[in-house]
N, C-alpha and C positions, 0 to 999 in steps of 0.2 A: 543710297549709302549703306543700307542695311545688308543687301545681298553680298556686296564685296567683303564686308566684315565677316559674314557667316562663312563665305568661301575660304577666307584666310584662316579663320579659326578651325574649320574642318581640315584644311591642309596641315596645320600644326599638329592636330590630333593624329592624323595619318602618319606623319613623320615620327612622332614619338612612339607610335605603335610599331613602326618598322624598326626603330632603334632597339626597342625592347625585345622584339623577336630575334633580332640579330645576335643579341648577347644572352639569349635564354639558355639556361644550363640543360644539356641533353640528358644528363644523368646525375645521380646523387653520389656523394662520397661519404663513407661511413666513418664516424668518430667513436672512439671507445671512451666510455665514462666509467671509472672503476667503482665497484661497490665494495664497501669495507668488508674485509673478511675473505675475499677471494674471487667471486664470480664477476662477470662484466655485463653491463647493460649496453645495448646497441641503440644509438639514435641516428636518424637520417637527417643530415643538415645540408641544404643546397649550397654549393660553392661555384665559383667561376670555373670555366672549362680547363683553362691552362694550369697544369700542375706547377710549372715553374713560377708563374705569377702568384699562384696560391701560396707557394712556399715563401716568397718574398713578403707577401702581405701578412702572412701569419707570423713571420719573424718580426716584422715591424709592430704588429699588434701586440705581440708578446712583450717586446721591449717597452712599449708604451704602458702596458698594464703593470709591468714590474716596477717601473718608475713610480707609478701612482701608488702601488702597494707599499713601496719603501717609504714614500712620504707619509702615508698613514701610520706605518709602523713607528716612525720616529716620534710621533705624538704619544705613543704608549710607553710608559716607563716602568710601572710596577704592577700592572694589571695583566697577569699571565693568562687569565681566562679570556679576556678580550683579545689578546694577541693570538691565542690559539683559534678563536672563532674567526678572526679576520683572515688568518692563513688558510683555515679550512674552507671558508667561503670562496677563496680564490682557487684552491687546489683541493678537489674533493678527496683525492687519495691521501691527503694529510689531515683530513678532518678527524677529530677524536670525539666519539660519541659522548654525550653528557654523563652516561653511567660509568664511562671509563676515565673521564677527566679527573685527575687527582688534584683537588683544591686544597688539601691539607698539606702544606709545605713543611710542617714540623716533623713529619715522619722521617726517621733515620733508616735509609735503605742499606741493606747488607750487600756485599759484593756478589753473592749468589743471586739475590733478587734482581740486581741490575743486569747481570749477565743473562739471566733468564729472559729479560725483555728483548735482548738482541737476537735470541735464537728461538723465538716463538714460531710455531708452525702456522703461518698464515700467508703462504706463498700466493702470489697473484697468478692466476691460471689463464693460459692462452686458449682461445676457442677457435672454431673454424671460420668465424666471421672475420671480415677485414678489419684489423685494428690500427690504432695510432699509438705512438709512444707517450709516456708521461713526460710532463715538463718538470725538470729538476731545476728549481729556482734557488740557487745556493745563497744569494744575497738576502732574499726575504726570509729563508729558513734560518740563516745565521742571525738576523736581527731578532727573530722570534726567540731563538736560543738565548740571546743577550737579555731579553726581558725575563725569560725563565730563570736566568742566572741571578738576576736581582731579587727574585722571589724564592730562590732556592728550589725550584720545581725540577729536580733532576729526573723525576719519573717521566714527565711529559717530554723532556729533551731527549731521553733515550728512545721514546716512541718515535719522535720525528726522525732521529738518526736511522732507526730500523726501517721506517717506511721510505726514507730517501734511498737507502741502499737497495731495498726491494724494488723500488722504481727503476733504478739503473739496471739491475739484473733483468727485470721485465723487458726493458728496452733492448738489451742485448739479445734476449731470446727472440724478440720480434725481428731483429736484423738477421738472425740466423734463419728464421722461417720464411721471411719475405725479403730476402736479400735482393732479388731481381724485380721486386714490385716498384714500379716507378711512380705510383700514385700516392705514396706515403711520404710525409715530410719528417725527416729524421733529425735528431739532435745529438748524434753520436759524438760529434767533435767537441762538445762542451760538457758532456755528462761527467767525465772523470774530473774535469776542472771544478765543476760545481760541487761534486762530492768531496773533493779535497778541501774546498772552502768550508763545507759543513763540518768536516772532521776537525779542522783548525778551530772552529768555534766551540766544538765540544771540548777540545783540550783546554781552551781558554776558560771555559766554565768549570771544568774539573779542577783547574788550578786556583780559581777564585772563590768557589762556593765553600762556605764554612758551616760548621755545625752550630746552630743557634742554641741547642740544648746544652752545650758544653760551657764550662766556666771560661773566663778570659784566659786564665793561665793554661788551660787545656787546649785552647784553640790553636796555640802555636806548635803543638805536637804534630808530627807527621801524620797525615791522614792515610792510613794503610788502604782503606777502601778505594779512595780516589786515585791513589798512586798505582795500585794494582790494576785498576780499571784502565788507567792511561796506558800502562804497559801492554795490557791485553789488546786494546784497540790498535795500538801501533804495530805490535809484533805478530798478532794473530788475526784479528778481525779484518784489518785493511788488506793484507796480502791474500788471505784465504777466502774470506767471504766477499768483500768488495772487489777482490782481484785487481788491486791497484798496488803498484810498487811504490811505497812511500819515499818521497824525495826529501831533500834537506829542509824544505818548508815545514813539512809535518814533523820531522825530527826536532826542529827548533821549537815548534809549538809544544811538543810533548816535554822537551827539556825544561821549558819555562814553567809548565804545570808542575813537574816534579820538583823544581827548585822552589816554587812557592810553598810546597809542602815540607820543604827541608829534607827531602828523601835523597840524601847523598849517596847511599848505597845503590839505589835504583838508577841514579844519574851515572855512576861509574859503570854499571852494567850496560846501560844504553850507549854510553860512549864507546865501550869495548865492542858492542855489536855494530856500531857505525864504522869502526875501524876495520872490521872484517869485510865490508863491502866498499869496493873502490868508488862506487857512485855516491856514497853517503859518508865519505871520510870526514871526521869532525873538522870543521873549518873555524876560522877566527870568531865568527858570529856565534857558533854553538858554545864555545867556551865563555864568551862574554855574557851570553844569556844566563848560563848556569851560575856564574860568579855573581852577577848582579842579583839574581833571584834568591840565591842562598844567603847573600848578605842582607837582603831585605827581611828575610824571615828569621834572622838571628844565627844562622849557621856560618859564622865568619871563619872559623878554623878550617872547615871543609872548603870554603871558598878560597882561602889562601893556598891550600894544598892543590886545588885545581888551577890556581894562578901559576904555581910553580910548574905544574904539568903542562900548562899552556905555553909557558916560556920555553920548556924543553922541546916542544913540538915546533918551535920556531915562530910562534905567533906572539904579538905584543898587544895588550889591551889598549883601547883608546882612553883618553882622560876621563870620559864619562863612566867607564867601567871602574877605573881606579877610585873615582869619587864615591860611587855606590858602596864600594868595599870600605873606604875610610869612614863613611857615614855610619855603616853598621858597626865598625870598631868603636867609634866615638860613642855610639849608643850603649855599648856593653861596658865601656871603661868605667872603673870605679865601683862596680856593683859589689865586688867582694868586700869593700870597705864598710858597707852597710849591713853586713852580716847575712846577706842573701846567698852568698857563695860559700859553701862549706868545704871547698877544696883546701888541702893542706898547702899546696903550692899554687896560689892564684895566678892567673895569666896576667902578664904585664902588657896590657893592651896598648899602652902608649908606646912601648918599644916596637910593637908590631906596626903601629902607625908611622913611627919614625923610619923604620926599615922600608916601608912601602914608599914613603916620600923620597927617601934616598934612591930607591929603585927608579922612581919617575925622573928624578933630576939627572940620573946617569944616562938617560936616553935623550939624545939631543933633539929628536923630533917631538918628544913629549914635553921636554923642559919648557919650551916656549908656549905650551898650551896650559900650563898650570893656572888654575883659576882661584878666585877667592874661596870657593867651596873647599878646594884641596887643603889650603892652609888652615881654614877655620876648623875643619874636622880634626886635623892633627892637634891644633891648639886645644880644642875641646877635650880630646882624649887625654892630653897631658894635664890639663887643669883638673879634670875629674879625679885623677890619681895623685893630685898634689905635687906634681912634678913642675914646680914653678920655673926653675932654671931652663928646663927643656922647652917649656911653653914660651918663655920669654925669647929664647933663641929663635924659635920658629916665627914668633911675632915680628922680631927684628928683620928676619929674612923676608917675611911677607911685606913689611913696610918699605923695604928697599926695592921690592919688585915693582915693575912698571905697571902691572895689572892690578895691583892692590890699591883700591880707590879711596881709602880712608886714612891717608897719611896726615901726620900732625907735626910738621917741621923736622928737618933732618937732624938738627942739633939735639932734639929731645926724644929721638926714637927709642934709645935704650931705657930712659926713665919711664916713658909712656908705656912701653911694652911690659915693664915690671909692674906698673900701676894697674895694668889690665887685670891682674890677679890679686894685687895686694891692697889697693886703695879701699876696696869695700870692707876690708877687715877692720877698718876704723869704726864701723857701725855694727850693731847687733844683728846676728844672723838668725833666721827662722827657716825651718824646713830643711829638706835634704835633696840632693840631686838636682834635677831640672826644676823642682818646685821651690828651691831655695830663694829667699829674698832678704834684703837688708833694710832695717828700719832707719829712715833718715829724718823723719819729722812727725809731728802730731798736730792735728787740727781739731779744736773743740769748739762747739757752738751749741748752746742750750743743753739738751740731753744727749747730743750726738758727739762721739769722740772717734775720729778717724786716724788710724795709724798709716802713715805714708811710707812706702818702701820702694826700693829699686830691685827689679828682677831682670837680670840680663837674659837675653835670648841665648839659646844653646850655641848659636854662632853669632855673637854680638857684633863682630866686625861687619858682617854682611847684613844682618837683620835687625840690629839695634837692640832696644831694651824696652821695658814697660815700667810705668809707675803703677804700683798696685796699692789698693786701699782696703783696709780691714777695719771692721767695727766689732767691739766687744758686746756680745749679747748673752747675758746670763753666764758669764765665765767662759764662753766659747767665742772664738774669733770667726767672723763670717766675712768672706771676701765680697765687698759690695761693688767693686768695679776695677777697671784698669784703663790706662791710657797708653797706647802703643806709640813709641817714639823712635826716630832715627836722627841721631845727631851728626853733624858734619862741621868742617872748617872751610872757610872761604876767605881769602885775602886776610888771613890772621884774625878773622872774626868767627866766633862760634855760632852755629845755627842749630836750632832744635826744631825738628819738623814733627808735627803730629800726623800719624798715619791712620789712626782709628781709635775708637773708644768703645768699651762695653760696660754696661751697668747691669748688675744682678737683677733678674726679673722680679725678685721679692721686694725690691726697693725702688722700682721704676715709678715715675710719677711724683716723686718727692723732691724734685729739683736738684738731684745730685749731679746731673750733667754739667750744669753751670759751676758747681762747686769743684768738681774734679778738674775741669779745664782751668779754673781760676788758680788752683794750687799748682798746676803745671806752669802757668804763666808766672806765678810768684817765684818758683824755683828758677825760671829763666832769668828773672831780674836779679835774684840772689847770686847767680853764677855768671852774670854779665854776658848772657847768650841772647840771641835774637830769635823770637818765635816766628814760625811760618807753618803752612799746612801742605801736605802732599795732596794729590788728586783726591778730592772728597766726593764719595758717592752716597753718603748718608745725609739726607736732608736735615734731620734734627741737629746733627753735629754742625753742619754748615750754618744753620740758624743761630746756634749758640756762639759760634765763632764770630758771626757778624755783630753780636751784642758786645763783643770785646774789641771791635774796631777792625777786624780782618776784612780785607778787600779781595774779592775774587779776581783772578787773572782772566785774560781773554780766552775764548773758546769754550766756555761752559754753557750749560743749559739753564735758562731762566725759568723758574717755576713759582707757583703760588702754593704755600703750605697753609692748610686750614684745619681747624679742630672740628671734628665731626660729632654729631649727636650719636647716641648709642644705636648702632645698626645691627646689633645682635651677633656680630662676627669679631668682636674685640678690636675693631679698627678705630683707633682714637684720632687718627689724622688722615687727611686726604691730600693728594699731591696732583696739581694740575699745571699744565704748560700751555699757554696760549700760542706758542710758536710751532710746536710739533708734538706728535704722539710720543708718550713715554713708554709705550709697550717695549719691553726688553731692555729699557735703560737701567733698571734696577733688578738685582737678583731676587729670587723668591725669599732667600734667607734675610736679606735686608728688609724687605717688606714685612716679613713675619716678625722679626725681632724689634723693629721700630713701630709696629702696629700701624702701618701705612697702607692706604688703599689708593690706587691710581684712578683718577677721575677723568672722564671725557669732558664734562662741563662742571662749573662751580655750582654747588647748591645755592639756592636763593638766600637761605639763612646765613650763608658763609661769605657772601660777596664783600661785606664790610669788615670781616674779621680775619681775612687772609693776610699772610706776610710773604714778602718776596724773598726767595732764596735762590742761590745758584749752585748747581751740582756739576759733577763731571769735570772739575777743573781744580787747579791749585789756588792757594790763597797766600797773600803776603800781608804783613802788618806795617803800618806807618813807622813803628819803632823798628828800624832795620839798620844794617851796617852802613857806616859812612861811605859815600861814593864820590866825595869831592865837592858835591853841590850843596851839602848840608853843613851848617856850622854846629858847634857844640851846644849852643843855646837851644837851637831847634830840636836837636836830638834829646836834650834834657826835658824839653817841654813834652815831646811825644812819650818819653818814658814816664813822666809824671801823670799824663793822661791815662796811660795804661795802668799805672799803679792805683789810680783812683777807681778805675773800673774793677780792679781786683779786690780792693778793700770793700767796695760796695757789695760785691758778690759774696765775700766771706764775712761781711759785717765786722771788718777790722778798722781800728783807728789808723789814721794816716801816719802817725808818729811812732806809736809804741807797739804796733801789731797786736793791740788789744782793743776790743770793741768798747764803745763809750758806755755800754751797759755792763761791761765786765764779764759778759757771758761767752765771748768768742776770743780765740787766741790761736796763733800759728807759731809753733815752737820747733826749732831745728836742733838736732841732737849733736851737731858738731860744728866746727868753724866753716866759714864760707870757702876757705881754701880746700879743706877736706871734701866738702860737698861738691866743689867744682871738679876735683880730681876724679871723684866717683861718678859724677853725672855726665861730664863732658867727654870722657874717653870713648864711650860707646856711640 
């Protein structure tokens, strides 16, 4: 038995040796590895004999490695040094030596310094040895530039652009010298496309990077350095150095960058240049990009002029472009009334908004696409300039529109539209502009006195309103929190939905969450509205809502909320789900603001102290609108139960809204009718 086995084993070894000899490489193919600064090192790497198979394998390996590199890049957000090291380890010709890596991102580079990086004399030299071209990985380089943009590392981004262009030029020279060499795997078909992707990323960075050393007011000024650099790259560097004829994609990216800077003159110059070339004649997208970007950075008048120019060329913007312009106009409206505009003839922004709305309505294809955002922006512009009649007319038009979702009865449209602006005047106003709020009530308990106010959103029809809470501290008012609300009407019953809540970090841990929600619920009872909750992603708010009898709807994630001992990281609470992993269920901002740590398992000390909460779902309250199955007695009972919970949370008496000890009280500054008009319209 032993001999046959030995013979079989020997036969297997001979067979394997024969296969190995059959595929043995008869010669070596040389690969070029670039050395930073110019010269090239030659290494011998054995490959399979067939050049065609070699090319296919290397193309597949390259794509596989690029996908892996992109996945690793996505995990890097604000670490520019790590991103550069990762890219340099993958592609040696893009590696930046430590002594050249600029880690101080606060340096403000001049136009001349940045241009000098592009034209440094470090050309990659061809030798007599057999070379291979560089790999130009546009996606990985673009993702690295995105990280550099977040950290404002414009220096390193310019170096990457320089080396990418040098790599493409190097590859072109290789093709000229070894055009008939069949043993080289070329990437000429994708080089220009990859380089175009890199240029687009640079334009995006130049449009978004801002000077951190400037004051907020100065950040909005056009950046001459980045605008001039954008024009130089597009008009000089791309056609002359990279030897690529820029197409509409690059022009669109450059126009967007210039628009973000508010460089209207440069935009007009570039549009005229595009007009001179039949291949890059300004299209509809080019005009929409500059109008939207100029409106976002506050250059609304220039955007309107380009809108007229666009219409003269026979193009019509889509509703999204019009909305961006109207949002910018609404943002500027009313500024001259606060003394910030010293012009003798201030601009009537609301008239411009009304004219644009009329222009939209005159186009049959766009009239059907008018959105809530369109009407809300026009209403906001009129309201900020105290043009109540014009605002009311637009509100009536919006209410009659089939797409406007917050109607309140056809017979009351006119009165409701007027009350949109007038009902709050019953109450005392504080602040100006978007910071304005109206005092509606006061809650006092022991040494704490909270002033409760209504603060409409800039577009209240779409985004609702907030209840804001201020406390007097030594003669100064401090905002201690707010409750975000969206009110609606259903079957002639008013609904008030809580969307979210914020508590000032200085007063967290003092039990204010329960107090703020109790005040909101008390206002709901005062105005005969029914409370409910939108999709709730914050565990602490979901826990407080459950204390007032809210019931989660189906589809949520059941969790256990526990209070943690001091872990040294300011995490006061832990969240654990026995059903599934919570990774990615909550944003980093929610975890940070609520001092929550996600747990894999419950700590032994917390197993008896955890409370059940449900997140990622809506909530309803037993005190809800009648549906035909509930009688009035049952509804009154549910209302009384809720009122008792509110009184307990606010330490109020059930009859007099004054605590039994006389230290707590809830006082409203107007009648229930006025409160309902101001609270329920939004």
